[in-house]
N, C-alpha and C positions, 0 to 999 in steps of 0.2 A: 553397544549398546546406548541411546541416548534419554537421560531423566531428564525433565522441563519444569523449572522448578515453578510454585505458582509467586506472582507476587505481593497478592493480597494480606496482608500479616498488618498486625499494630505491631507499634516498635516503642521501645524505652530509651528514651534520649538521657545524659550524662551532660550534668553542668560544668563543664570544667573548658578551659583553655584550647581551643579550636587552634594546632599548629601545621605547618609544614613538617616534613619529617621524613630524609631522606642521610642515606650517610656518605654519600656521593652526590653531586652534580655539576653539570658544568653553568653557571652564570650568564647571563644575558644581559650587559649593559649597554648603558646611556648617558652623554653627563656623567655626573655622580651620583648616579643612580641603578644600582643590579636588581635582578629578577633573579631569583635563585633557580627557577627551571626545575624545580621538585614536584612532581607530577603526583608526590602521596600527602595523604594529610591524617592527622587521627586525632581523638581528641585525649588530652594529657590524662593522666593515671589518676595523679595525685591535686586538688585545690590550689596546693601553693608550689605548683609547678608553673613555667614561662614559659610562651616563645624562645628559642635561641636561634641565632646564625651564626657560624665561624667563615670565614671567605680566608684561605690561605690562596698563597702565589710563590711557588718555586720558580726553576730554572724550565720548568717545562712546559708547565702548564696552569689555572688557575681552577678552583674550585670552591664549591661550600657545603658545606653540611649543616644542616636541620633538624632541629629534636626542640623534648617538650625537657625542661632541667630547672631541680630545685636551686635556686641562687643563692641557698643558702650553704650549698656543697662545692667544693674546685671540680672546675672543668679543665682539662688540660694546663692544670696546675695555674689556675685564671680564678679569681672571685669575679664575679660579673658588679659590676660596680652601678650601670644606671639599667635598671629592668621593667619602673614603672614606668614608660612612655608607651604609648598608643603607637608609636613608629619605631622600625628598629634602627637606631643612630649609631652605624659601627663606628668603633674608636679601635684603634691601634695599639697591639700591643708586643711584646718583645719575642719576637723568635728565632733562631740558629739558624732554620733552614728557610728562612726566605719573609717573604710581607705573610701577616697574619694581621685580621678582624678578627672582632666578636662584636654582637649585641643582642640585646634580650628586649621582651616587651608583652604587657599583656593586653587584653582590651576585645583587640579587635579581631574577628575573624581572621590564621594566615598573615598575624600582622608579622611574621620572619618571612616572607615573600619578597619585600619588596626592601632591598637594603639599601640605606643611603648612604654616602658619605659625606666628607666635608670637603668643596670646592676647592680648597688649597692640599688637600691633604695629595702624595702620588701615590694612589689607589688605582680609581675607576677607571684613569684615565689611558693606565697601562694595559687595563682588561682588553679593549676590545682588540688591538693589535695582536696580541698575544693567541685568543682566540680564533682568529682568521686566521694565523697562521698554522694553527693546531690543524686546521679542519682542511686544511690546501690537501697533505697526501694524501688521507682518507676519502676524499671529495678525486682525486684522479686514478686514486684505482678503482673507485668506483666505477665511473669512465670505463676505463681501457675494460674492465671485466663486463661491462654490461656491450660492448663494440664485441668482444672477442667471442660472447654466446651470439651474439645477434648474426654475426656472420657465420659461426659454424653452426645453426639452424637453418638459414638460408642457402648455406652451400652444400648442405649435407642431402644425397641423391636419395631418393624413399623406394625402395624395391622392393616386389614382392620374391617371396624365393621360390624358386623352380619349382620346390616339389610340393607347392599349394597350388601355384599354376598350372600344373600336371593334372593334378584331381586325385593325389594323393593323400593319405589320413594325416588331416594337421594335429590330432591331437597327440601326436608325438612329441612336438612341438615345446608341449607345455605340461605342468605334475598331474597326477592324476586325480581326480577331479571328482566321482564319482562315489564312493565311498563313506560322505557327512553322513549323520544322523541328527543331529540339532537346526543342517544347511545344505542347499544339494551341493554344498564344494566342499570336499571333504581338507582335514585341516593340513594336510600334505604340500597340499598347494598356498598356504596361509603364506603369504610375505613375500614374494616371488616374484620379480620383477619381468615381463617381458623385453625380453633382451635384442627381440628379433626387431627391427624398422620399421616392420608392415605394422597394420593397423589389423586387430582380432575381425575375425568374421563375426559379428555381431550383431543382432538387432532387436531394435527397440519395441516391446508389446503394449504396456502400460504404466500411466504415471502413478507410483504407487504413494510417495509422498513429496513435500515441497514447502523448502526454508526459505531464511532472508539470501544465502549464500549460493545455493544448490539446489536443484532438483533430483532423485532420484528413481528411477527406472525399474520395474521387470524385462528384462529383455532375455535371450536365448543367443548361445552360445554354439555356435557349429564345429563340428569335429572333422565332417568330411563331408565331400556333396549328395553320401548317401542320405542323408535326413536325419543324424545324428546329432543331439547338441543336446544343453544343458543349460538350463534355467540359473541366471546370475543378477545381481545387482549392479545398476549403474548409475553412479552419481555423478551427474553433467554439473561443469563450473562455464559461466559465460568468460566470455574477452575480458569485463571487467572485474571479475574477478581469480584475477588470474594468482593472484600473490594468497588466497584462501587456497587454491588447486596446488600450490610450489608448497605450503608449512602441510598441507596433510598427507602430500604422495613425500615428502621428507620425513613424515614420522612414521608411514606404514613402509617404508622402502627400509626400514630398519627391521635383520633376519629377526635379530632376539626380540622382536615386540609378538611373535608366534605363542599364544596360551588359545587354551578351550577359552575362555570367557572375555575376548578379543577380537572384535569383528575381523572375519578372515578377509586377507588382501590379494588380491589376483595381479594388475597391474595397475600402467597410469598411461594415458596417451592424450594427444594433441591432434581432435579432428579438425575439419574446415579448410578455409585460408586457400577454397580453389578456386575454378573459374563454378565446378557445377555445386559448390559448396561455401560459397564466400564467407558466411558467417563462422567463425574460428570458436570451437568449443575445447572444452578440458575438460577428459572423464577420467573416473578411479572406477575401476571395475575390482567387484565383489563379490562375497556368498548373497546368495538370495536365502534370506530367513520367514519362511513361508508361514508367521505365524503373524507376523505383524510387527509393530513398533511396541515400546512398554507401556506408554501413553493409552494406547486403544484400547491395549491388554485389558488393563487395569479399573481402563471405565466402565468395563464389560464383563467384568467378575468380579465378586466378591473372593477373598482368599480365604481356604485355611491357614492354620499358624506353619502347618509345615509349607506348606507351599509358599510364603511370605519370606520364611527364614529362607527356602531356596534361592528364590529373586534375591532378595538380601546377600545370601553369602556368595552368592556368584559374581553378583556387582563388589565385593569387597575384593573378592579374588582378584581377578581384574582391574581393579585398582592398587592393590598389592605387588602384582607383577609391573606396573609402571613404572610403580616407586622402589624397584627394586634394584641390587647394586649392577646384576647382569644386564641390565635392560638400558644402553649411555642415552638411549631419549630422555629418561626420568621422569618429564615432565608439559608432557605434548602439550602443543597448542587445541585446547576443547573449545576455547571462545572466543570471541573476535573483540578489537578495542571496545566498541557502546556495550558489550556485554561485561568487561572488566570495568569499564569506568562507574556503572550501572551499582556492581557488584562491590567497588570498592569504597563509592557512597555511600551504601545502603548498611554492608559487611565491618568495614572500618573504622570509615569516619564517624558515623553511627552508631555503630556497636546492636543491630540489630538484627533477633532472634526470629524463625516463626514462631505462634505457641503451638504447643503441642493441647489437644484437646485431653478433660480429666479422664474420659470414658477409656482413653488408651490405656491408663493406665490400671484399670482395674484390672485386667489381665497380667497375668504371672508374670510371663515371657515378655508381654508387650512394655510391662513396667522394664525391664531391662533392657528392650532395644533400644527405648524412649531416654533413659540414662546414658548407653554407649552413645548415640546420637548430641542428646546435651553435651557431654565430654568431648565431641568432637567440633564442637562449636565453640570451644574456649577461644576467650581471647587473644591469650598468650599462648605464642604458638608450642611453646616449650612444654603446654599441659596437654595438650591435642594429643588423642591417640591417635598412632599412627596406623597405617591400611590392613600392616599386619598385626598388629594388637587387635582389631576389629575379626578379621580371619582367626585369631585365635580365643577371640568369646565364642565363634559359633562354633567353631570345631568341638570347644570344653562344653558348651551344651549338648552336641550329638552325641558325645561321652557319656554326661549325667543321663541324659535322656534313655538312650541305650542300656544303661546298668539298672534304671526303674524299671524297665518295660522286663526286665530277667529276671525280678526280685518279684515283679507284681502278676508274672508270666502273661502279662500283656505286649500281646506285638504290637507293632508300629505300620500301621498300615495307612496309606495314602485316602483321600478324602471320597467317601461312596458315590459324591454328586459329581457327574464329570461333564460338564460343561462346554471342556476345553479339551485337546490334547493333552497327553499325561507331562508331568516338567520333570525334566531332569529330576538323579536322586539328592538328599538334602543334606546339607548341613546349618546346624544348629547355634544358637549363640550364648554366651556367660562370663560372668567373672566372679569369679571367688570372694574379692574383694569387697562384691555390693552385698554380697551375702543371703542372694537372691536364689532359690531351689525351684524353680516352675516344673511345679507337677500338674499334669494335663494330658487330654484325650487326644490322640493323635489328629479327630476328626474338628477339632474345636474350631471356629469360624473368628477370622477378626474382618467384621466390617470395617474400610475406611472411607464409606461413600460421606460420612459428614466435611472431608477434606477434599482435595483433587487428588485423585489418585496418585498421580504422578511424584507427590511429597514424597514421598516413602522411596 
């Protein structure tokens, strides 16, 4: 399930020093100047904090730590001596573990990114050879691994299985695909790779979606020559997006990723690269969901309160599963680098947050949902709600609503309107700490038409 966020929001900017902020980075140096090579920036929390950089060199490597810090406090048993300059002028400090330089600066944005050493100090001159030497082993390993992979892929023969050539039922090669409820593929086949070397008998039917990195097609997966087939979705990456395909394939290959609120995956394939089809493509084959994507659904429908909680709850449960200890992938790559850069600038550096319309908080249940959303946006990572906590809020609200319905002898029924196929069974959201007890009828409708629906 993919949720796209609209970026048409107003933001509140915080006027403090903007500094580079990385616990560890490898500097890039030339003459007496080193760049921190830190990719993260953030405004300091307090006005009295300044930008600080700590340069360390030991027998193995050179590293830089950048951060915001109050110069009145000790930092690694060191008091900052000069921090009023707009340039980060490195000064040597005593250290038993090797060379150590430190600097502080204020005024200019990211002033602790450019580290200036005195030309007479034996510091920056030694950085370049150390960095070059430290990079040689991983570069050699990368070259050897690339060559081995290329030879393996080019030398490996591609043969069709004898049973398929002879026209026997191909379905026995794959897990059962026909018992699904929400999709055309049952959960028994989720996250199973096709370990055969041949390509599956798939026929593309229609383009159903297109993004920056790939296209999504509705397709037929044939099971035998008698005409039996099932509908699947095929995500097709071009040759230039090979790395994106590799990332998603690695994520979906995790058997522990299987969950009812995570898209069900069948296999990944490489196509083309032959005389008949010279253009190489990379496919991800997964379940086909006939109700379309979430953004289109929300654009065309006004949700009841129960439908809203059902959709939000399913997203929270899927995200909680991705963050669970039983899922080795933990934090899959769901966003490419341009998206990461934009989010980092808007959310981390500028601390921007979308505005929530006042009309949303008029409904007691929506008031709790908005409070939950706001807590998930906290700038302090330790203060943010976890996905598991959000799921618990939904479960608690479901229990409270059930108890209220029993006391009032009012059954909880779905909306009488039926603009679309029925949604899955529902869970709700609450938190006893808020003191909010939403008493509402089950057919209450929540209109999100004043904002882009996908923001939910």
